[in-house]
C-alpha positions, 0 to 999 in steps of 0.5 A: 500500500502506498500514497503520494503526489504527482505534479501535473504539467501546469503545476497542480499537485495531485494526491493518489492512493495505490493499494494492492499487488502491482501485478494485479489488474488495476481499478481506478476510482474517480470521485464526485463533487466536492469529495475526495478519494476517501469516498471510495473506502467501501469499494477500495477495501472490497476490491482489494480483498478480491485481489485487485490493485485499487487506485484513487486520487483527489481531484485538483482543488479537492481533498489533499490535492493542491488548491489551484486558482484556475483550470477547474474544468472537466478537461483538466480533471481528466488530464490529471487522472491521465497523469496519475495513470501514466505515473503508475503505468497502469494498463488494462485498467477498469475506470469507475466514476461517480457523479462528476467522476463519471464525467471525468471517466468519460472524458479520460477514456475518450481523450486520454485513454490511449494506448488502448491497452490502458483501458479495459472497461469503464463504469459510470455510476450516477454520472453527470454526462451527457449534459446536466443543464437545461438547454434548447437541445437538452430540454429535459435538463436541470434549469440553470437557476438550480446551479446558480442556487448551488453557487449562492449557497456555497458562497454564503455558507459552504459548511452549512450547504454541505451539511444540508446536501449530505443530510438531505438529498445526496443519500436520500436521508430526506425521504420518509422512513429513511434510516439516517447514518450520522457518520456518513453525513459527517464524513461527506462534510469533512471531505467537502470542507477539506477542499477549496471553496474556489475549486468547488465553486468553479466545479459546479460549472464543470459538472453541470455545463460540460456537454459530453455527448461526443465523449460518450460516443467516442468510448468503445470499451465495455461500459456499465451505466448504473443509477438509482431511480430515486437520484435527487441530484442527477435526474436519471432520465437525463443521465443514465437513460441518455448515456446508454443510447450514446455508448457503442458498447454499454450495459444499463443497470437501474436500481429502484429506490436507490439514491445518488449516494448508493455506493455508500448506502447500498455498497453491499449490493453495488459492490458485487454487481460491479465485480460481476461486470469486471469479471464478465 
């Protein structure tokens, strides 16, 4: 087990974790906004125990990576992931992305996943592509006013905003009868507050306004698309159901009643399903 930092061509320092035997097939995890690689604890431990090499990094401006003042956009996110992959010389890797991390995976595989020996499969979990914001060409998207509201709340009181998101819609804890896990709320809050307010503010534009239609069309490796139909953060009809139509080699698995943060709340179900896809 190891961890460290790599420096990108524009000077950002990106933190990464690298666990497991170097000879094993690597699985690379890409986290959501505004979190860090720690959000993948349940998956990294599970796949490590199943014989895989597991790698995750903190996106620029998030977690332990440097708080850069610019270039908080999807292309630089994917370029940073590529820098980690090249530094560790990962090949035949499975890339798994959640939410904004799914956008990062789509851009990485489409633009940086060469040579082809570097990428074996991809997984998009509750992910933002092809485009979240509502436009004339994307009438089912989320109105820009919603994302403006995110920015306003973050700027006014980031700590309270993050607490409200984690204790409410992210994990579905606002649903009647939901079993609330206080520790899950607190670790989400801690991860968010570790990162940079500016990077997170600019990241809202990155995850909501980046059109990744062409990225999805360019992916040829087997790709699993999975989402819960009670996702209150990324509406599945404008995400998973469109992703599967654009991918050349995709498979879709929906989970009735599962929330955006289902990787945490339902890890006991999701992890074995991911393993079956990777082995299949």
